[in-house]
C-alpha positions as CSV (number, residue, x, y, z in Angstrom):
1,M,-0.3,0.0,-0.1
2,D,1.8,2.5,-1.0
3,C,-0.3,5.1,-2.2
4,L,-2.0,6.3,0.7
5,L,-5.6,7.4,0.6
6,K,-5.1,11.4,1.5
7,E,-2.3,11.1,-1.9
8,A,-5.3,10.2,-4.4
9,V,-7.1,13.0,-2.4
10,L,-5.3,15.6,-2.9
11,D,-4.9,14.2,-6.7
12,R,-8.2,14.5,-7.7
13,M,-9.1,17.8,-5.5
14,E,-10.1,19.7,-8.7
15,D,-12.1,17.0,-9.9
16,F,-14.5,16.6,-7.2
17,T,-17.7,19.2,-7.3
18,V,-17.9,22.4,-5.0
19,T,-19.3,20.2,-2.3
20,E,-17.4,17.3,-2.3
21,R,-14.6,19.2,-2.1
22,K,-15.7,20.4,1.6
23,A,-15.9,16.5,2.0
24,A,-12.7,16.3,0.6
25,H,-11.1,18.6,2.8
26,A,-13.2,17.8,5.9
27,L,-11.7,14.3,5.7
28,L,-7.6,15.9,5.1
29,S,-8.4,17.8,8.5
30,N,-8.7,14.9,10.5
31,Y,-7.3,12.2,8.9
32,P,-8.3,9.4,8.7
33,I,-10.5,9.3,11.1
34,L,-13.0,11.4,10.5
35,G,-13.9,8.6,7.7
36,L,-13.6,5.8,10.6
37,G,-17.2,6.8,12.1
38,T,-21.0,6.9,10.5
39,V,-22.2,8.7,7.0
40,A,-23.7,10.7,9.1
41,Q,-21.1,12.0,11.0
42,F,-18.8,12.4,8.2
43,A,-21.3,14.4,6.5
44,D,-22.3,16.6,9.5
45,A,-18.3,17.1,10.2
46,A,-18.2,18.5,6.6
47,G,-21.5,20.3,6.2
48,V,-22.4,18.6,3.8
49,S,-25.1,16.1,2.6
50,S,-25.5,12.5,3.3
51,P,-25.3,11.3,-0.5
52,T,-22.6,13.9,-0.5
53,I,-20.3,11.8,1.5
54,L,-21.7,8.3,-0.5
55,R,-20.8,9.9,-4.0
56,F,-17.5,11.4,-2.8
57,V,-16.7,8.0,-1.8
58,A,-17.8,6.8,-5.0
59,R,-15.1,8.8,-7.0
60,L,-12.6,8.0,-4.5
61,G,-13.2,4.9,-6.4
62,F,-15.0,2.3,-3.9
63,P,-18.1,0.5,-4.7
64,G,-19.6,1.2,-1.2
65,F,-19.2,3.0,1.9
66,S,-17.6,-0.3,4.1
67,D,-14.4,-0.6,1.7
68,F,-13.3,3.0,2.1
69,Q,-13.6,2.2,5.4
70,T,-11.9,-0.5,5.4
71,R,-9.1,0.9,3.0
72,L,-9.0,3.9,5.8
73,R,-8.2,0.7,8.8
74,Q,-5.5,-0.5,6.6
75,E,-3.3,2.5,6.4
76,L,-4.2,2.7,10.2
77,E,-2.4,-0.3,11.1
78,T,0.0,0.1,9.0
79,Q,0.7,3.6,10.8
80,L,0.6,2.1,13.9
81,R,3.1,-1.1,13.5
82,S,6.3,-1.7,15.3
83,P,9.7,-2.5,13.3
84,L,8.4,-6.2,16.0
85,D,5.0,-6.8,14.0
86,R,7.2,-5.2,11.2
87,S,9.7,-7.5,11.1
88,S,6.6,-10.3,10.8
89,H,5.3,-9.4,7.9
90,L,8.4,-9.5,5.4
91,P,9.8,-11.8,3.5
92,N,13.3,-13.6,3.5
93,Q,15.8,-11.2,2.0
94,T,18.8,-11.1,0.2
95,A,21.6,-8.6,-0.7
96,G,20.1,-8.7,-4.3
97,D,16.3,-8.0,-2.9
98,P,15.1,-4.0,-3.6
99,L,16.0,-2.4,-0.5
100,V,17.5,0.2,-2.1
101,E,15.8,0.5,-5.3
102,R,12.6,1.6,-3.0
103,I,15.4,3.7,-1.0
104,V,16.0,5.2,-4.4
105,E,12.0,5.7,-4.9
106,N,10.9,6.9,-1.6
107,V,13.0,9.9,-2.6
108,R,12.0,10.4,-6.0
109,E,8.2,10.2,-4.8
110,T,9.2,12.2,-2.4
111,F,9.8,15.2,-4.2
112,A,7.2,15.1,-6.9
113,G,4.7,15.0,-4.2
114,L,5.6,18.4,-2.7
115,P,3.2,20.9,-3.3
116,K,4.1,23.2,-6.1
117,G,6.6,26.0,-4.6
118,E,6.8,24.8,-1.3
119,L,10.6,24.1,-1.2
120,D,11.2,27.7,-2.6
121,S,9.2,29.8,0.2
122,L,10.8,27.7,2.9
123,V,13.9,28.8,1.1
124,R,13.3,32.2,1.5
125,L,11.5,31.6,5.2
126,L,14.3,29.8,6.8
127,A,17.3,32.4,4.7
128,D,15.8,35.3,6.3
129,E,17.7,36.1,9.2
130,R,15.5,38.0,11.3
131,R,14.4,35.1,12.1
132,V,15.2,32.5,14.5
133,I,15.4,29.1,13.4
134,H,14.9,26.3,16.0
135,L,15.0,22.5,15.1
136,I,14.1,19.5,17.2
137,G,13.3,16.1,16.2
138,G,12.0,12.5,18.1
139,R,14.0,9.5,19.3
140,F,15.2,8.6,15.6
141,T,15.4,11.7,13.8
142,D,16.6,14.3,16.2
143,A,20.0,13.5,14.7
144,L,18.6,14.9,11.4
145,A,17.2,18.5,13.6
146,R,21.4,18.3,14.5
147,Y,22.7,18.1,11.7
148,M,20.6,20.4,9.6
149,A,21.2,23.1,12.6
150,A,24.3,22.4,12.2
151,H,24.7,23.3,8.2
152,L,22.9,26.7,8.9
153,R,24.5,28.0,11.4
154,I,27.2,27.9,9.2
155,V,25.5,30.5,7.2
156,R,23.1,32.2,8.8
157,P,23.5,33.6,12.5
158,N,20.5,33.0,14.6
159,V,20.0,28.9,14.8
160,N,19.5,26.9,17.7
161,H,19.2,22.8,18.2
162,V,16.4,22.2,21.2
163,A,18.5,18.8,22.6
164,G,19.1,17.9,26.2
165,Q,16.2,16.6,28.8
166,E,12.1,17.5,27.5
167,G,11.9,20.0,30.6
168,N,15.0,21.6,28.9
169,W,12.2,22.0,25.8
170,L,10.5,24.6,27.5
171,D,12.9,26.9,28.5
172,Q,13.6,27.5,25.0
173,L,9.7,27.8,24.3
174,I,9.8,31.2,27.2
175,G,10.0,34.1,24.8
176,M,9.1,32.0,21.0
177,G,6.8,34.4,19.3
178,S,5.8,35.3,15.4
179,K,9.5,36.0,14.9
180,D,10.7,32.3,15.6
181,V,10.5,29.2,13.1
182,V,10.3,26.0,14.5
183,I,11.4,23.2,12.5
184,I,10.2,19.6,13.1
185,F,10.8,16.0,12.9
186,D,8.7,13.6,13.7
187,I,7.5,10.0,11.9
188,R,5.0,7.3,12.7
189,R,5.0,6.1,16.0
190,Y,4.7,9.9,16.7
191,Q,6.4,11.7,20.5
192,S,3.4,13.2,22.9
193,E,6.0,15.5,23.9
194,L,6.5,17.2,19.9
195,I,3.4,17.4,19.5
196,E,2.7,19.1,22.7
197,F,5.8,21.4,21.6
198,A,4.7,22.4,18.4
199,R,1.3,23.3,20.6
200,S,3.0,25.4,22.2
201,A,5.2,27.2,20.0
202,A,2.2,27.3,17.7
203,A,0.0,29.3,20.6
204,Q,2.9,31.4,20.7
205,G,2.9,32.6,17.7
206,A,5.7,31.1,16.2
207,T,5.7,29.4,12.1
208,I,6.2,25.5,13.0
209,V,7.8,23.7,9.9
210,L,7.4,19.8,10.1
211,V,9.1,17.3,8.1
212,T,7.3,14.2,8.2
213,D,5.9,10.9,7.0
214,T,3.0,10.2,4.5
215,W,0.6,9.6,7.0
216,M,1.4,12.9,9.4
217,S,2.2,13.4,12.3
218,P,-0.5,15.2,14.3
219,I,1.7,18.7,14.3
220,V,0.0,18.9,11.0
221,K,-3.2,20.3,12.9
222,V,-0.6,23.6,14.1
223,A,2.0,23.4,10.7
224,D,2.3,26.0,8.5
225,H,4.3,23.8,5.8
226,V,4.4,20.7,6.0
227,L,6.7,18.4,3.9
228,P,5.7,14.7,4.2
229,A,8.5,12.1,3.4
230,R,8.2,8.8,2.0
231,I,9.8,6.4,4.6
232,A,7.9,2.6,4.3
233,V,11.3,-0.1,3.4
234,P,11.4,-3.4,3.3
235,S,12.4,-4.1,6.9
236,P,11.5,-3.4,9.9
237,W,12.9,0.3,10.1
238,D,11.9,2.9,8.5
239,S,14.5,4.6,5.9
240,A,15.1,8.1,6.4
241,T,16.9,9.0,3.3
242,A,13.8,10.8,2.0
243,L,14.4,12.9,4.8
244,L,17.7,13.6,5.0
245,A,17.2,14.6,0.9
246,L,14.8,17.3,2.2
247,S,17.1,18.7,4.6
248,E,20.1,19.1,1.9
249,V,17.8,20.5,-0.5
250,L,16.5,22.6,2.7
251,I,20.7,23.7,3.4
252,A,21.9,24.6,0.2
253,G,18.9,26.7,-0.8
254,V,19.5,28.5,2.3
255,T,23.3,28.7,1.3
256,Q,22.7,30.0,-2.4
257,H,19.5,32.4,-1.0
258,N,22.2,35.0,0.0
259,P,25.4,33.6,-1.7
260,D,27.9,36.6,0.3
261,R,26.4,36.4,3.4
262,S,26.9,32.8,3.4
263,H,31.1,32.9,2.1
264,A,31.3,35.5,4.6
265,R,30.4,33.4,7.4
266,M,32.1,30.6,5.7
267,K,35.6,32.0,5.1
268,A,35.1,33.6,9.0
269,L,34.5,29.6,10.4
270,E,37.4,28.6,8.3
271,G,39.6,31.5,10.1
272,L,38.4,31.0,13.7
273,R,39.2,27.0,12.8
274,N,42.7,27.7,10.6
275,D,43.8,29.9,14.8
276,R,43.1,27.0,16.6
277,D,44.9,24.3,14.3
278,P,48.6,24.4,15.8
279,I,49.6,22.5,12.0
280,S,48.3,25.6,10.7
281,K,49.7,28.0,13.0
282,S,53.1,26.0,12.1
283,R,52.5,26.6,8.6
284,R,51.9,30.0,8.2
285,G,54.8,30.9,10.6
286,T,57.3,28.8,7.8
287,P,58.6,31.4,6.0
288,D,58.9,30.9,1.8
289,I,61.9,28.9,0.3
């Protein structure tokens, strides 16, 4: 089940009638939970009639509402599987199996599925040095937050990696407001502490950038920008390759957006490193022959 139903809904958005589009937006805003109730509950939440919901489901290719719900339950089950559970559903593999191909395809499909212009608008946002950038991630994805922060810190000022114990995160919410941008990495088996951090930062006026998977973290409800990446591979473990690729594209974009600033800061950093490097110092002190 590589393609999620929500992706099909987004792809078909312009094919829907006005009322069907209302149903689509309601489903996407509370996906997949809204679709798991009754037709009447779905219709009430979307502000449309029950027949509209049935036409919407039929336009997506389902014979009936129960078939639509079966698909949503399958997606939800896949989303919630632990690495141990996923390992029991995988066939035996050898070195020639298509894990690498799936990883490469994940990257390709991730970028193909991004909303048009989203990366460009994010680069402009992150390149604005009037903004303070905060990066944070979960158990496995915080390494990506730290990696991205280390690069951005070189080419622009005011970049902060939110690290350490959860209790220390609260200190960094103090004074956060409209000039702050919080980049959050959160993939399936989403972490409640990251969700709460995002909600608090959003409530204080910060701009939330969510880097997540195709099932989408609950943080999507408060996010201003969302970058969904494909992470599923034939392995007990999810792949972070597409997440890393998104990070590197943004890092390169910010570097190139203001090349003079980036060059000046990289040159200053090299100067500091040379001053602290005893080998470089000795070479500079050696007369030319």
